[in-house]
C-alpha positions in Angstrom: -15.0 15.6 -4.0 -12.6 14.5 -6.2 -10.0 12.7 -4.4 -12.5 10.6 -2.5 -14.7 9.9 -5.8 -11.8 8.9 -7.8 -10.0 7.2 -5.7 -13.7 4.7 -4.2 -12.9 4.3 -8.5 -10.0 3.0 -7.9 -10.9 1.0 -5.3 -13.4 -0.7 -6.7 -11.2 -1.3 -10.3 -9.5 -3.3 -8.0 -11.6 -4.9 -6.0 -13.5 -6.2 -8.9 -9.9 -7.5 -10.6 -8.5 -9.5 -8.0 -12.3 -11.0 -7.5 -11.9 -12.2 -11.2 -8.0 -13.0 -11.5 -5.2 -15.5 -9.4 -6.0 -14.4 -5.4 -3.1 -12.9 -4.3 -1.2 -14.7 -2.1 -0.5 -12.5 1.6 3.4 -11.3 1.4 5.2 -10.5 4.4 4.6 -6.5 5.0 7.4 -4.1 6.2 6.9 -0.5 7.8 9.3 2.7 8.2 7.0 3.8 11.7 9.4 2.6 14.5 8.6 2.9 17.6 8.7 6.5 19.2 7.8 6.8 22.7 10.5 9.4 23.5 13.1 11.7 22.6 15.7 9.4 22.6 14.5 7.9 19.9 15.3 6.8 16.4 15.4 9.5 14.2 13.3 9.5 11.5 15.8 9.1 8.8 16.8 6.1 10.9 13.5 4.8 10.6 13.1 5.0 7.1 16.6 3.5 6.5 18.6 1.5 8.9 16.0 -1.7 8.1 18.7 -3.2 5.3 22.6 -1.8 4.2 23.1 1.7 5.1 22.3 4.7 2.2 26.0 5.3 1.5 27.3 1.7 1.6 25.1 1.0 -1.4 27.0 0.4 -4.9 24.3 2.8 -6.9 24.6 2.5 -10.6 26.3 5.6 -12.3 24.2 5.1 -15.1 19.9 3.6 -14.6 19.4 5.1 -18.2 21.7 2.1 -19.4 20.9 -1.3 -16.5 20.0 -4.4 -18.3 17.8 -7.2 -16.2 15.5 -7.4 -13.8 15.4 -7.1 -10.6 13.3 -7.6 -6.8 12.1 -4.8 -4.5 12.1 -6.5 -0.9 11.7 -4.4 2.4 14.0 -5.7 4.8 12.0 -5.6 7.8 8.8 -7.0 7.7 8.1 -5.8 10.8 5.4 -3.5 12.3 7.4 -1.3 15.0 4.6 0.3 17.8 4.5 3.1 20.0 5.5 2.2 23.8 4.4 2.2 25.9 0.8 1.9 24.1 -1.8 4.4 24.6 -4.5 3.4 26.5 -7.8 4.9 24.3 -10.0 7.3 26.2 -13.5 6.2 25.3 -16.0 7.0 24.6 -15.0 8.7 21.5 -17.9 9.5 19.0 -16.0 10.1 14.7 -17.3 11.1 11.4 -17.4 7.8 9.3 -16.3 8.4 6.2 -18.9 7.0 4.1 -20.1 6.6 0.1 -23.9 7.5 0.8 -22.8 9.8 3.3 -20.9 10.4 5.9 -22.0 8.5 9.3 -21.6 9.5 13.1 -20.3 6.6 15.0 -19.9 5.9 18.7 -17.0 3.8 19.8 -17.1 2.4 23.4 -15.4 -0.8 23.0 -12.0 -1.7 21.8 -11.1 -4.6 23.1 -11.6 -6.2 19.6 -11.2 -4.8 16.2 -11.7 -6.3 13.1 -9.5 -3.8 10.8 -9.9 -5.3 7.0 -8.9 -3.4 3.4 -7.4 -4.3 0.2 -4.2 -3.1 0.7 -3.5 -3.4 4.3 -2.6 -0.4 5.5 -5.4 0.1 8.4 -4.4 -3.7 10.2 -0.8 -2.0 10.3 -1.7 1.8 10.7 -3.9 0.7 14.1 -0.3 -2.0 14.9 2.4 1.3 14.8 -0.5 3.3 17.0 0.1 0.7 20.1 -3.2 -1.5 19.6 -2.1 -4.5 18.1 -2.9 -6.7 21.1 -6.3 -5.2 20.3 -6.7 -7.0 16.8 -9.1 -10.6 16.5 -9.3 -10.3 12.6 -8.3 -9.4 9.8 -8.0 -9.3 5.3 -5.6 -11.3 3.7 -3.8 -8.1 2.8 -2.9 -7.2 6.6 0.1 -9.7 7.4 3.0 -9.3 9.0 5.3 -10.1 11.8 2.6 -10.6 15.0 -0.7 -11.3 12.7 -0.1 -14.9 11.1 -2.5 -16.3 13.5 -5.4 -13.5 13.4 -8.3 -15.3 11.6 -9.0 -14.2 7.9 -12.1 -12.8 7.5 -12.1 -11.7 3.5 -12.0 -14.9 0.9 -9.5 -14.8 -1.9 -11.0 -12.5 -4.0 -11.0 -9.7 -1.2 -14.5 -10.4 -0.6 -16.0 -10.0 3.0 -17.5 -12.7 5.6 -19.6 -11.3 7.5 -20.4 -14.4 9.4 -16.2 -15.0 9.7 -16.3 -11.3 10.8 -19.6 -11.8 13.6 -18.0 -14.6 14.8 -15.0 -13.0 16.4 -17.4 -11.2 18.1 -16.2 -7.4 17.9 -16.9 -4.4 19.3 -15.5 -2.4 16.3 -15.0 -2.5 12.9 -12.2 -0.6 10.7 -13.1 0.2 6.9 -12.7 1.6 4.1 -14.5 0.7 1.3 -12.1 -1.1 -1.0 -13.5 -4.7 -0.3 -17.1 -5.9 0.2 -19.6 -6.2 -1.5 -21.4 -3.5 0.6 -24.4 -5.5 2.0 -22.1 -7.6 3.9 -20.7 -4.4 5.9 -24.0 -3.6 6.0 -25.2 -6.8 7.5 -22.5 -6.3 10.2 -23.4 -3.7 11.2 -27.1 -4.0 11.5 -25.9 -6.5 13.9 -25.0 -4.0 16.0 -21.2 -3.7 15.4 -20.2 -0.4 15.4 -18.8 -0.6 12.3 -16.3 3.3 11.0 -15.1 4.0 7.7 -12.3 5.5 7.3 -10.8 7.6 4.0 -7.7 5.7 2.9 -5.8 7.6 -0.1 -3.1 6.1 -2.1 -1.0 9.0 -1.2 1.9 9.9 1.3 -0.6 13.1 3.0 -3.3 10.4 3.1 -0.9 7.7 5.3 -0.9 10.4 7.7 -4.6 11.2 7.4 -5.4 7.6 8.0 -3.9 7.2 10.6 -5.0 9.8 12.6 -8.9 8.8 11.6 -7.6 5.2 12.5 -6.0 6.4 16.1 -9.5 8.8 15.9 -11.3 5.9 15.6 -9.3 3.4 19.0 -9.4 6.7 21.2 -5.6 7.6 20.7 -5.9 10.4 18.9 -2.6 12.1 19.6 -1.3 8.9 18.9 -2.3 8.9 15.1 -0.9 12.5 15.4 2.5 11.5 16.7 2.3 8.7 13.8 1.3 10.8 11.0 4.0 12.9 12.0 6.8 10.4 11.7 5.2 9.6 8.8 6.0 12.6 6.9 9.0 12.8 8.3 10.4 9.2 7.2 8.8 9.9 4.1 10.9 13.0 2.7 13.7 11.9 4.9 14.0 8.8 2.6 13.2 11.0 -1.1 15.8 13.0 -0.3 18.1 10.5 0.2 16.9 9.1 -3.6 16.7 12.4 -4.7 20.9 12.3 -4.2 21.2 9.2 -6.4 19.1 10.2 -8.6 19.9 10.9 -12.5 19.2 15.0 -13.1 16.9 13.2 -15.8 14.7 11.0 -14.8 14.3 7.4 -15.5 10.4 6.7 -17.6 8.5 4.2 -15.2 5.2 2.8 -15.5 3.4 1.1 -13.5 1.4 -2.0 -14.4 -2.0 -4.4 -12.9 -1.3 -8.8 -13.8 -3.7 -11.1 -13.7 -2.5 -13.7 -16.9 -5.3 -16.4 -16.1 -7.7 -14.1 -16.9 -6.2 -11.8 -19.6 -6.2 -8.6 -17.2 -3.6 -6.5 -18.2 -4.2 -2.5 -15.6 -1.8 1.0 -16.5 -1.7 2.8 -13.7 -2.2 6.6 -13.9 -2.5 9.4 -11.8 -4.5 9.5 -8.3 -3.8 5.4 -8.8 -0.5 5.6 -6.0 1.7 4.5 -9.0 2.2 8.4 -9.3 3.5 9.2 -5.7 5.5 6.1 -5.8 6.8 7.3 -8.9 7.7 10.9 -7.8 9.5 9.8 -4.9 11.8 8.1 -6.6 12.3 10.7 -9.2 10.6 9.1 -12.2 8.6 10.6 -14.3 5.2 8.7 -14.4 4.7 8.6 -18.3 1.0 6.2 -18.0 -0.2 10.2 -16.0 2.4 12.0 -18.9 -0.1 10.6 -21.6 -3.1 12.1 -20.1 -4.3 8.8 -17.8 -5.9 9.0 -14.5 -6.6 6.4 -12.2 -6.2 2.3 -13.2 -7.2 1.7 -17.3 -7.0 -1.3 -20.0 -3.8 -1.8 -21.2 -3.5 -0.3 -24.6 -0.9 -1.9 -28.0 -1.2 2.6 -28.3 -0.9 3.7 -25.3 2.0 1.8 -24.4 4.1 3.0 -27.2 3.2 6.5 -27.1 4.5 6.1 -22.8 7.9 3.8 -24.0 8.6 3.5 -20.3 12.2 2.7 -19.3 11.5 0.9 -16.1 8.4 -0.9 -15.4 6.9 -2.2 -11.9 4.5 -5.2 -11.3 3.6 -7.1 -8.1 5.1 -10.3 -7.6 2.7 -12.7 -8.2 1.3 -10.1 -10.7 3.8 -11.2 -12.6 4.2 -15.0 -12.2 0.6 -15.6 -13.2 2.1 -14.2 -16.7 4.8 -16.6 -17.0 7.1 -13.8 -15.7 9.0 -11.2 -17.3 10.2 -13.7 -21.0 5.5 -13.9 -20.8 5.4 -11.2 -20.0 7.3 -9.4 -22.6 6.1 -12.7 -24.9 2.6 -11.8 -24.2 2.5 -8.4 -24.9 5.2 -7.7 -28.0 3.9 -3.8 -27.5 5.5 -3.8 -23.9 8.4 -5.5 -25.3 9.0 -3.1 -28.2 9.8 -0.9 -24.7 12.3 0.1 -23.5 12.2 -1.4 -20.2 11.1 -4.8 -22.4 14.2 -4.0 -24.7 15.8 -4.1 -21.9 13.6 -6.9 -19.6 13.6 -3.5 -16.9 10.2 -5.3 -14.8 10.8 -4.2 -11.0 8.7 -6.7 -9.2 7.2 -6.2 -5.0 5.2 -8.0 -3.0 1.6 -7.4 -4.0 0.4 -6.4 -0.3 3.3 -3.4 -0.4 3.2 -2.2 -3.3 0.2 0.4 -2.9 0.8 0.1 1.0 0.4 3.2 1.7 0.3 3.7 6.3 3.4 3.2 8.2 5.2 1.7 6.2 5.1 4.5 3.1 8.3 5.5 3.2 10.3 1.7 3.5 8.3 0.9 0.3 9.5 3.8 -1.6 13.1 3.0 0.1 13.1 -0.8 -1.4 11.9 0.6 -4.9 14.9 2.9 -4.5 16.8 -0.1 -3.9 16.3 -2.1 -6.7 15.7 0.4 -9.8 19.3 2.4 -9.2 21.4 -0.8 -7.1 19.3 -4.2 -8.9 23.0 -5.5 -7.9 23.1 -4.8 -4.4 
């Protein structure tokens, strides 16, 4: 229950921030899940790492603590491979909708027209990975990756749901996690007779696995959900093992920030925000969690100086909104005084990739590891 309440609070905070800030422009998303239809399919390790330069050919830093300069984390392959052959849904199914005011039982008897919406695009990516991408008729702004570019977007620039836009698509099923709203808009869709299923979407690797199971169950392809969940787990395990082999024994001190310069919004990500998972997978020390920070909290000079990170991770559009690295250091002297600020060790990643736990989890870790430990590559 604690996990659900913290996750809901985090999603609500992030939704509020995006609603009052610079719009999040979609970037291409990536994925870690390969097509695994047979025993001859690519291994989990290959699926996570074969997108770009082989791991043993990367020019890793001799001393990551000493590097000076910014870098960008990029997922080389933006596609989301799907299970093949695509499984046929076994319908009808009755599933539990994980709603904030209590669980609700929902019967799904038609998945021919699906709208997927959440703040990170993870649900749409999961639908695609399950081999059900041809059933998507609408998506959120963040759910853009090859194959979804032409799908109607049913959220506004601040990630708010447009119920009329959803209803115009005549969906037979809407999948969401409560991270975008308002709730009245989602209720309006449900009141129109459209089955709406809320899935639990925790910002963790285990949460990505559970998301696959819940989305698979709602689509009538529960076995596929288990298959994709298993591959997410295997891919993440393989990737983090690779990272551990090159990360320094004394982990880099890392912090993740949320920036929106036009609105003067500067937030720190702490424990159970998703940042802790990524930093841990990088073999780093999550300095925000170390100082006792939970969820997302406004950045303060005292907290920043106490944490003194060596590396700061941010979203690309957020960094652009504050004028890049130089603008960030000028606007926030406390950041400039940290080890990260003094060495300009700012790592950025596309807004809709950085915390998009789901089938792209391992690829996010892989891209961040390359940006942190092989920035010149």
